[in-house]
MIDOSE-1310 file (N, C-alpha, C; in nm, 2 decimals, decimal comma, always signed):
residues 229
xxxx	+0,08/-0,12/+0,00/+0,00/+0,00/+0,00/+0,09/+0,12/+0,00; +0,07/+0,21/-0,10/+0,14/+0,33/-0,11/+0,07/+0,45/-0,04; +0,14/+0,52/+0,04/+0,08/+0,64/+0,11/+0,10/+0,77/+0,04; +0,21/+0,77/-0,04/+0,25/+0,90/-0,10/+0,26/+0,89/-0,25
xxxx	+0,18/+0,97/-0,32/+0,18/+0,97/-0,47/+0,24/+1,09/-0,53; +0,35/+1,07/-0,60/+0,42/+1,17/-0,67/+0,38/+1,19/-0,81; +0,33/+1,30/-0,85/+0,27/+1,33/-0,98/+0,36/+1,42/-1,07; +0,39/+1,38/-1,19/+0,45/+1,47/-1,29/+0,34/+1,56/-1,33
xxxx	+0,37/+1,67/-1,40/+0,27/+1,77/-1,45/+0,24/+1,76/-1,60; +0,34/+1,80/-1,68/+0,31/+1,79/-1,83/+0,29/+1,65/-1,88; +0,18/+1,63/-1,94/+0,15/+1,50/-2,00/+0,10/+1,40/-1,90; +0,08/+1,44/-1,78/+0,03/+1,35/-1,67/-0,10/+1,42/-1,61
xxxx	-0,09/+1,54/-1,57/-0,20/+1,62/-1,51/-0,26/+1,70/-1,62; -0,18/+1,77/-1,70/-0,23/+1,85/-1,81/-0,17/+1,82/-1,94; -0,25/+1,84/-2,05/-0,20/+1,83/-2,19/-0,15/+1,97/-2,22; -0,02/+1,98/-2,20/+0,05/+2,11/-2,22/+0,12/+2,12/-2,36
xxxx	+0,08/+2,03/-2,45/+0,15/+2,02/-2,58/+0,15/+2,15/-2,66; +0,03/+2,21/-2,67/+0,02/+2,33/-2,76/+0,12/+2,44/-2,72; +0,11/+2,47/-2,59/+0,20/+2,58/-2,54/+0,34/+2,55/-2,56; +0,39/+2,43/-2,52/+0,53/+2,39/-2,53/+0,57/+2,39/-2,67
xxxx	+0,50/+2,33/-2,76/+0,54/+2,33/-2,90/+0,55/+2,47/-2,96; +0,45/+2,56/-2,93/+0,46/+2,69/-2,99/+0,58/+2,77/-2,93; +0,61/+2,75/-2,80/+0,72/+2,82/-2,75/+0,86/+2,77/-2,80; +0,86/+2,64/-2,83/+0,99/+2,59/-2,89/+1,00/+2,64/-3,03
xxxx	+0,89/+2,65/-3,10/+0,90/+2,71/-3,24/+0,94/+2,85/-3,23; +0,89/+2,93/-3,14/+0,92/+3,07/-3,12/+1,07/+3,08/-3,09; +1,13/+2,99/-3,01/+1,27/+2,99/-2,98/+1,35/+2,96/-3,10; +1,31/+2,86/-3,17/+1,39/+2,82/-3,29/+1,38/+2,93/-3,40
xxxx	+1,27/+3,00/-3,41/+1,26/+3,10/-3,51/+1,36/+3,21/-3,48; +1,40/+3,23/-3,36/+1,50/+3,33/-3,32/+1,64/+3,30/-3,38; +1,65/+3,17/-3,41/+1,78/+3,12/-3,48/+1,76/+3,10/-3,63; +1,65/+3,15/-3,68/+1,62/+3,13/-3,82/+1,58/+2,99/-3,86
xxxx	+1,53/+2,91/-3,76/+1,50/+2,77/-3,78/+1,34/+2,76/-3,78; +1,29/+2,67/-3,87/+1,15/+2,65/-3,88/+1,13/+2,50/-3,85; +1,04/+2,47/-3,76/+1,02/+2,33/-3,72/+0,87/+2,31/-3,72; +0,81/+2,22/-3,80/+0,67/+2,19/-3,80/+0,64/+2,04/-3,77
xxxx	+0,75/+1,96/-3,75/+0,73/+1,82/-3,71/+0,69/+1,81/-3,57; +0,56/+1,78/-3,55/+0,50/+1,77/-3,42/+0,56/+1,67/-3,33; +0,60/+1,55/-3,39/+0,66/+1,45/-3,32/+0,79/+1,49/-3,26; +0,87/+1,57/-3,34/+1,00/+1,62/-3,29/+0,97/+1,72/-3,18
xxxx	+0,88/+1,81/-3,19/+0,85/+1,91/-3,09/+0,79/+1,84/-2,96; +0,73/+1,73/-2,97/+0,67/+1,66/-2,86/+0,78/+1,61/-2,77; +0,90/+1,59/-2,82/+1,02/+1,55/-2,74/+1,05/+1,65/-2,63; +1,00/+1,77/-2,64/+1,03/+1,87/-2,54/+0,93/+1,86/-2,42
xxxx	+0,83/+1,78/-2,43/+0,73/+1,78/-2,33/+0,77/+1,67/-2,22; +0,81/+1,72/-2,11/+0,86/+1,64/-2,00/+1,00/+1,66/-1,95; +1,10/+1,63/-2,04/+1,24/+1,65/-1,99/+1,27/+1,80/-1,98; +1,38/+1,84/-1,91/+1,42/+1,98/-1,90/+1,45/+2,03/-2,04
xxxx	+1,42/+2,16/-2,06/+1,45/+2,23/-2,19/+1,59/+2,22/-2,23; +1,68/+2,24/-2,13/+1,82/+2,24/-2,16/+1,87/+2,10/-2,22; +1,81/+2,00/-2,17/+1,84/+1,86/-2,22/+1,79/+1,85/-2,36; +1,66/+1,89/-2,38/+1,60/+1,87/-2,51/+1,66/+1,95/-2,62
xxxx	+1,70/+2,08/-2,60/+1,76/+2,16/-2,70/+1,89/+2,10/-2,74; +1,96/+2,04/-2,65/+2,09/+1,98/-2,68/+2,07/+1,84/-2,75; +1,98/+1,76/-2,70/+1,96/+1,63/-2,75/+1,89/+1,63/-2,89; +1,79/+1,72/-2,91/+1,71/+1,72/-3,03/+1,78/+1,80/-3,14
xxxx	+1,84/+1,91/-3,11/+1,90/+2,00/-3,21/+2,05/+2,01/-3,20; +2,11/+1,95/-3,11/+2,26/+1,95/-3,10/+2,32/+2,09/-3,06; +2,24/+2,17/-2,99/+2,28/+2,30/-2,95/+2,40/+2,29/-2,85; +2,49/+2,38/-2,86/+2,60/+2,39/-2,75/+2,54/+2,46/-2,63
xxxx	+2,62/+2,47/-2,52/+2,57/+2,53/-2,40/+2,52/+2,67/-2,42; +2,60/+2,75/-2,49/+2,56/+2,89/-2,51/+2,43/+2,90/-2,58; +2,41/+2,82/-2,69/+2,29/+2,83/-2,77/+2,17/+2,77/-2,70; +2,20/+2,67/-2,61/+2,09/+2,61/-2,53/+2,03/+2,72/-2,45
xxxx	+2,11/+2,80/-2,38/+2,05/+2,90/-2,29/+1,99/+3,01/-2,36; +2,04/+3,04/-2,48/+1,97/+3,14/-2,56/+1,83/+3,09/-2,60; +1,82/+2,96/-2,63/+1,70/+2,90/-2,67/+1,60/+2,90/-2,55; +1,65/+2,86/-2,43/+1,57/+2,85/-2,31/+1,51/+2,99/-2,28
xxxx	+1,59/+3,10/-2,29/+1,55/+3,23/-2,26/+1,44/+3,28/-2,36; +1,46/+3,25/-2,49/+1,36/+3,28/-2,59/+1,23/+3,20/-2,56; +1,24/+3,08/-2,53/+1,12/+2,99/-2,50/+1,05/+3,06/-2,38; +1,11/+3,09/-2,28/+1,05/+3,15/-2,16/+0,99/+3,29/-2,19
xxxx	+1,04/+3,36/-2,28/+0,99/+3,49/-2,32/+0,84/+3,48/-2,36; +0,81/+3,37/-2,44/+0,68/+3,35/-2,48/+0,60/+3,28/-2,38; +0,66/+3,18/-2,31/+0,59/+3,10/-2,21/+0,53/+3,18/-2,10; +0,61/+3,28/-2,06/+0,57/+3,37/-1,95/+0,44/+3,44/-1,97
xxxx	+0,41/+3,48/-2,10/+0,29/+3,55/-2,13/+0,18/+3,47/-2,18; +0,21/+3,37/-2,27/+0,11/+3,30/-2,34/+0,11/+3,15/-2,32; +0,24/+3,09/-2,33/+0,25/+2,95/-2,34/+0,19/+2,87/-2,22; +0,21/+2,92/-2,10/+0,16/+2,85/-1,98/+0,01/+2,83/-1,98
xxxx	-0,06/+2,92/-2,05/-0,21/+2,91/-2,05/-0,26/+2,83/-2,17; -0,17/+2,80/-2,27/-0,21/+2,71/-2,38/-0,20/+2,57/-2,33; -0,29/+2,53/-2,25/-0,28/+2,41/-2,16/-0,42/+2,36/-2,13; -0,44/+2,23/-2,12/-0,57/+2,18/-2,08/-0,55/+2,07/-1,97
xxxx	-0,64/+2,08/-1,87/-0,64/+1,97/-1,77/-0,70/+1,85/-1,84; -0,63/+1,73/-1,82/-0,69/+1,61/-1,88/-0,83/+1,58/-1,82; -0,92/+1,55/-1,91/-1,06/+1,53/-1,87/-1,06/+1,42/-1,76; -1,12/+1,45/-1,65/-1,13/+1,35/-1,54/-1,02/+1,35/-1,45
xxxx	-0,91/+1,43/-1,47/-0,80/+1,42/-1,38/-0,83/+1,46/-1,24; -0,92/+1,56/-1,22/-0,95/+1,60/-1,08/-1,01/+1,48/-1,01; -1,07/+1,39/-1,08/-1,13/+1,27/-1,01/-1,01/+1,18/-0,96; -0,90/+1,18/-1,03/-0,78/+1,10/-0,99/-0,74/+1,15/-0,85
xxxx	-0,73/+1,29/-0,84/-0,69/+1,35/-0,71/-0,79/+1,33/-0,60; -0,92/+1,33/-0,64/-1,02/+1,31/-0,54/-1,02/+1,16/-0,49; -0,99/+1,07/-0,58/-0,98/+0,93/-0,55/-0,87/+0,90/-0,45; -0,75/+0,97/-0,48/-0,64/+0,96/-0,40/-0,66/+1,01/-0,26
xxxx	-0,72/+1,12/-0,25/-0,75/+1,18/-0,12/-0,85/+1,10/-0,04; -0,95/+1,04/-0,11/-1,06/+0,96/-0,05/-0,99/+0,83/+0,01; -0,88/+0,79/-0,05/-0,81/+0,67/-0,01/-0,71/+0,70/+0,10; -0,70/+0,83/+0,14/-0,61/+0,86/+0,24/-0,47/+0,89/+0,20
xxxx	-0,45/+0,91/+0,07/-0,31/+0,93/+0,02/-0,27/+1,07/+0,03; -0,14/+1,10/+0,03/-0,08/+1,23/+0,03/-0,03/+1,25/-0,11; -0,07/+1,36/-0,18/-0,03/+1,39/-0,31/+0,09/+1,49/-0,32; +0,19/+1,46/-0,40/+0,31/+1,54/-0,42/+0,32/+1,57/-0,56
xxxx	+0,35/+1,70/-0,60/+0,38/+1,74/-0,73/+0,53/+1,74/-0,75; +0,58/+1,67/-0,85/+0,72/+1,66/-0,88/+0,75/+1,68/-1,03; +0,78/+1,79/-1,07/+0,79/+1,82/-1,21/+0,93/+1,89/-1,24; +0,98/+1,87/-1,37/+1,10/+1,94/-1,41/+1,06/+2,07/-1,47
xxxx	+0,94/+2,11/-1,47/+0,90/+2,25/-1,52/+0,94/+2,34/-1,40; +0,99/+2,46/-1,44/+1,02/+2,56/-1,33/+0,91/+2,57/-1,23; +0,95/+2,57/-1,10/+0,85/+2,57/-1,00/+0,76/+2,69/-1,00; +0,81/+2,80/-1,04/+0,72/+2,92/-1,05/+0,61/+2,90/-1,15
xxxx	+0,64/+2,84/-1,26/+0,53/+2,81/-1,36/+0,44/+2,70/-1,31; +0,50/+2,59/-1,25/+0,42/+2,48/-1,21/+0,31/+2,52/-1,11; +0,35/+2,60/-1,01/+0,26/+2,65/-0,91/+0,15/+2,73/-0,97; +0,19/+2,81/-1,07/+0,09/+2,90/-1,13/-0,02/+2,81/-1,21
xxxx	+0,03/+2,71/-1,27/-0,06/+2,62/-1,35/-0,15/+2,54/-1,26; -0,10/+2,49/-1,15/-0,18/+2,41/-1,06/-0,29/+2,50/-1,00; -0,25/+2,62/-0,97/-0,35/+2,72/-0,91/-0,45/+2,76/-1,02; -0,41/+2,77/-1,14/-0,50/+2,81/-1,25/-0,61/+2,71/-1,27
xxxx	-0,57/+2,58/-1,25/-0,67/+2,47/-1,27/-0,74/+2,44/-1,14; -0,72/+2,51/-1,03/-0,79/+2,49/-0,91/-0,76/+2,37/-0,84; -0,63/+2,32/-0,85/-0,59/+2,19/-0,79/-0,50/+2,21/-0,67; -0,46/+2,33/-0,63/-0,37/+2,35/-0,52/-0,40/+2,28/-0,39
xxxx	-0,53/+2,27/-0,36/-0,57/+2,21/-0,23/-0,54/+2,06/-0,22; -0,52/+2,00/-0,34/-0,50/+1,85/-0,34/-0,36/+1,81/-0,31; -0,26/+1,91/-0,32/-0,12/+1,88/-0,30/-0,07/+1,93/-0,17; +0,00/+1,84/-0,10/+0,06/+1,87/+0,03/+0,21/+1,92/+0,01
xxxx	+0,27/+1,88/-0,10/+0,41/+1,92/-0,14/+0,41/+1,95/-0,29; +0,47/+2,06/-0,33/+0,48/+2,09/-0,47/+0,63/+2,13/-0,50; +0,69/+2,06/-0,59/+0,83/+2,08/-0,62/+0,85/+2,09/-0,78; +0,92/+2,19/-0,82/+0,96/+2,20/-0,96/+1,11/+2,24/-0,97
xxxx	+1,15/+2,27/-1,09/+1,29/+2,30/-1,12/+1,32/+2,45/-1,09; +1,45/+2,48/-1,08/+1,48/+2,62/-1,07/+1,50/+2,68/-1,21; +1,52/+2,81/-1,21/+1,53/+2,88/-1,34/+1,67/+2,88/-1,39; +1,77/+2,84/-1,31/+1,91/+2,85/-1,35/+1,97/+2,72/-1,40
xxxx	+1,89/+2,62/-1,40/+1,93/+2,49/-1,46/+2,02/+2,41/-1,37; +2,02/+2,44/-1,24/+2,10/+2,37/-1,14/+2,02/+2,25/-1,08; +1,89/+2,26/-1,09/+1,80/+2,16/-1,02/+1,69/+2,13/-1,11; +1,71/+2,06/-1,22/+1,61/+2,03/-1,32/+1,59/+1,88/-1,35
xxxx	+1,69/+1,80/-1,33/+1,67/+1,66/-1,37/+1,57/+1,59/-1,27; +1,50/+1,49/-1,32/+1,39/+1,44/-1,25/+1,43/+1,37/-1,12; +1,55/+1,31/-1,12/+1,60/+1,25/-1,00/+1,62/+1,35/-0,89; +1,67/+1,47/-0,92/+1,69/+1,57/-0,82/+1,56/+1,63/-0,77
xxxx	+1,47/+1,65/-0,87/+1,33/+1,70/-0,83/+1,27/+1,60/-0,73; +1,28/+1,47/-0,76/+1,22/+1,38/-0,67/+1,29/+1,37/-0,53; +1,42/+1,38/-0,53/+1,49/+1,39/-0,41/+1,45/+1,51/-0,32; +1,44/+1,62/-0,39/+1,39/+1,74/-0,31/+1,25/+1,72/-0,26
xxxx	+1,16/+1,66/-0,34/+1,03/+1,64/-0,30/+1,02/+1,55/-0,18; +1,11/+1,44/-0,18/+1,11/+1,35/-0,06/+1,16/+1,43/+0,06; +1,26/+1,51/+0,05/+1,31/+1,59/+0,16/+1,20/+1,69/+0,21; +1,13/+1,75/+0,12/+1,02/+1,84/+0,17/+0,91/+1,76/+0,23
xxxx	+0,88/+1,64/+0,18/+0,77/+1,56/+0,24/+0,82/+1,52/+0,38; +0,94/+1,48/+0,39/+1,00/+1,44/+0,52/+0,98/+1,55/+0,62; +1,02/+1,68/+0,58/+1,00/+1,79/+0,67/+0,86/+1,82/+0,71; +0,77/+1,80/+0,61/+0,62/+1,82/+0,64/+0,58/+1,71/+0,75
xxxx	+0,62/+1,59/+0,73/+0,58/+1,49/+0,83/+0,63/+1,52/+0,97; +0,76/+1,56/+0,97/+0,82/+1,60/+1,10/+0,74/+1,71/+1,16; +0,70/+1,81/+1,08/+0,63/+1,92/+1,13/+0,49/+1,88/+1,19; +0,43/+1,78/+1,12/+0,30/+1,74/+1,16/+0,30/+1,64/+1,28
xxxx	+0,40/+1,56/+1,29/+0,41/+1,45/+1,39/+0,51/+1,47/+1,50; +0,61/+1,56/+1,47/+0,72/+1,57/+1,56/+0,83/+1,46/+1,55; +0,81/+1,37/+1,46/+0,91/+1,26/+1,44/+0,96/+1,27/+1,29; +1,09/+1,25/+1,27/+1,15/+1,25/+1,14/+1,13/+1,11/+1,08
xxxx	+1,06/+1,09/+0,97/+1,04/+0,96/+0,91/+1,17/+0,90/+0,86; +1,18/+0,76/+0,87/+1,29/+0,69/+0,81/+1,28/+0,71/+0,65; +1,39/+0,75/+0,59/+1,38/+0,78/+0,45/+1,36/+0,66/+0,36; +1,42/+0,55/+0,40/+1,39/+0,42/+0,33/+1,25/+0,38/+0,33
xxxx	+1,19/+0,40/+0,45/+1,04/+0,36/+0,46/+0,96/+0,46/+0,38; +1,00/+0,59/+0,38/+0,92/+0,69/+0,31/+0,92/+0,66/+0,16; +1,04/+0,62/+0,11/+1,05/+0,58/-0,03/+0,97/+0,46/-0,07; +0,98/+0,36/+0,02/+0,90/+0,24/+0,00/+0,75/+0,26/+0,00
xxxx	+0,71/+0,37/+0,07/+0,57/+0,40/+0,07/+0,52/+0,50/-0,04; +0,62/+0,53/-0,13/+0,59/+0,63/-0,24/+0,60/+0,57/-0,38; +0,53/+0,63/-0,47/+0,54/+0,59/-0,61/+0,53/+0,72/-0,70; +0,61/+0,72/-0,80/+0,61/+0,83/-0,90/+0,53/+0,80/-1,02
xxxx	+0,44/+0,89/-1,06/+0,35/+0,87/-1,17/+0,38/+0,97/-1,27; +0,41/+0,93/-1,40/+0,44/+1,02/-1,50/+0,43/+0,96/-1,64; +0,45/+1,04/-1,74/+0,42/+0,99/-1,88/+0,55/+0,97/-1,96; +0,67/+1,01/-1,91/+0,79/+1,00/-1,99/+0,90/+0,92/-1,92
xxxx	+1,00/+0,88/-2,00/+1,10/+0,79/-1,95/+1,18/+0,86/-1,83; +1,19/+0,99/-1,84/+1,26/+1,06/-1,73/+1,19/+1,05/-1,60; +1,06/+1,04/-1,60/+0,98/+1,01/-1,47/+1,02/+0,88/-1,41; +1,02/+0,78/-1,50/+1,05/+0,64/-1,45/+1,20/+0,64/-1,41
xxxx	+1,29/+0,69/-1,49/+1,43/+0,69/-1,45/+1,45/+0,77/-1,32; +1,39/+0,88/-1,30/+1,41/+0,96/-1,18/+1,36/+0,89/-1,06; +1,25/+0,82/-1,07/+1,20/+0,74/-0,96/+1,30/+0,63/-0,92; +1,35/+0,56/-1,02/+1,44/+0,45/-0,99/+1,57/+0,49/-0,94
xxxx	+1,61/+0,61/-0,98/+1,74/+0,67/-0,92/+1,72/+0,69/-0,77; +1,60/+0,71/-0,73/+1,57/+0,73/-0,59/+1,52/+0,60/-0,52; +1,53/+0,49/-0,59/+1,49/+0,36/-0,54/+1,34/+0,36/-0,51; +1,26/+0,43/-0,59/+1,12/+0,45/-0,58/+1,05/+0,37/-0,69
xxxx	+0,94/+0,31/-0,67/+0,86/+0,25/-0,77/+0,79/+0,36/-0,86; +0,75/+0,31/-0,98/+0,70/+0,41/-1,08/+0,58/+0,35/-1,15; +0,49/+0,45/-1,19/+0,38/+0,41/-1,28/+0,38/+0,50/-1,40; +0,38/+0,44/-1,52/+0,38/+0,52/-1,64/+0,23/+0,54/-1,69
xxxx	+0,20/+0,65/-1,74/+0,07/+0,68/-1,80/+0,08/+0,69/-1,95; +0,01/+0,60/-2,02/+0,03/+0,59/-2,16/-0,05/+0,70/-2,24; -0,14/+0,78/-2,17/-0,22/+0,88/-2,24/-0,14/+1,01/-2,26; -0,02/+1,02/-2,21/+0,06/+1,14/-2,23/+0,14/+1,14/-2,36
xxxx	+0,27/+1,17/-2,34/+0,35/+1,20/-2,46/+0,46/+1,10/-2,48; +0,46/+0,98/-2,42/+0,56/+0,88/-2,44/+0,55/+0,82/-2,58; +0,67/+0,79/-2,63/+0,67/+0,72/-2,76/+0,64/+0,57/-2,74; +0,60/+0,50/-2,84/+0,57/+0,36/-2,82/+0,68/+0,29/-2,75
xxxx	+0,65/+0,21/-2,65/+0,74/+0,13/-2,58/+0,84/+0,21/-2,49; +0,83/+0,34/-2,49/+0,92/+0,42/-2,40/+0,91/+0,38/-2,26; +0,79/+0,37/-2,21/+0,77/+0,34/-2,06/+0,82/+0,20/-2,03; +0,79/+0,10/-2,12/+0,83/-0,03/-2,10/+0,99/-0,04/-2,10
xxxx	+1,05/+0,03/-2,20/+1,19/+0,02/-2,21/+1,26/+0,08/-2,09; +1,20/+0,18/-2,03/+1,27/+0,24/-1,91/+1,24/+0,16/-1,79; +1,15/+0,06/-1,80/+1,13/-0,03/-1,68/+1,02/+0,02/-1,58; +0,92/+0,08/-1,63/+0,81/+0,12/-1,54/+0,75/+0,00/-1,47
xxxx	+0,73/+0,02/-1,34/+0,68/-0,09/-1,26/+0,53/-0,12/-1,28; +0,46/-0,01/-1,32/+0,32/-0,03/-1,35/+0,29/+0,07/-1,47; +0,19/+0,03/-1,55/+0,15/+0,12/-1,66/+0,00/+0,12/-1,67; -0,06/+0,24/-1,68/-0,20/+0,25/-1,71/-0,22/+0,33/-1,84
xxxx	-0,34/+0,30/-1,90/-0,36/+0,35/-2,03/-0,44/+0,48/-2,03; -0,53/+0,50/-1,94/-0,62/+0,61/-1,94/-0,63/+0,68/-1,80; -0,69/+0,80/-1,80/-0,71/+0,87/-1,68/-0,80/+0,80/-1,59; -0,90/+0,74/-1,64/-1,00/+0,66/-1,56/-0,93/+0,54/-1,49
xxxx	-0,84/+0,48/-1,57/-0,76/+0,37/-1,51/-0,67/+0,42/-1,40; -0,62/+0,54/-1,41/-0,53/+0,60/-1,31/-0,61/+0,63/-1,19; -0,73/+0,67/-1,20/-0,81/+0,70/-1,08/-0,83/+0,57/-1,00; -0,86/+0,46/-1,07/-0,87/+0,34/-1,00/-0,74/+0,29/-0,94
xxxx	-0,63/+0,31/-1,01/-0,50/+0,27/-0,97/-0,46/+0,34/-0,84; -0,47/+0,47/-0,83/-0,43/+0,55/-0,71/-0,51/+0,51/-0,59; -0,63/+0,47/-0,61/-0,72/+0,43/-0,49/-0,68/+0,30/-0,44; -0,62/+0,21/-0,52/-0,60/+0,07/-0,48/-0,45/+0,04/-0,45
x	-0,36/+0,12/-0,51/-0,22/+0,09/-0,49/-0,17/+0,10/-0,35
């Protein structure tokens, strides 16, 4: 029985594809590049931007950060709102809470934007801990985000109970839920079990190849999963 559910944001809670794709296109256009291949642009949904610009387009470090700054220029004003809550996802959070679970947000999206999006969709009250990346690129990989989330959760439990939880037990009682390979990898780097969601932006077999411990196909299946796991 898992007590603590760690949720990714993009591709898991919200369909953020439109905003992310448009902001990547905006950044690329600043370099005189035009990209209309949706599949290629979808590779930016989930992993840190710095990683994706380097991996997908071979940018060097200087060009990576130029791209990140141009991306955020548009994301700050328009991109974050070009976003949809997956139909039925609030029922997932309601099911988790009804089953006595603690919900944690763990995303590689900058924390400032993640908190804004969660509030925009009226979901803040469901989460006891919310963690995102920093804007400087020092704390963006999913393993680090999950580690920080675990530490924040530990601090919360200590504040509530007066006792510091055993970290190994805390990890054993937790599961990471996300749609991309970096979610699965980040969980396993922290010795945590993982659940992949196939309705997000993973490529065929991506979740299986990364070794997801569980996989669900739909939001409705996820609602049942979080109540029973």
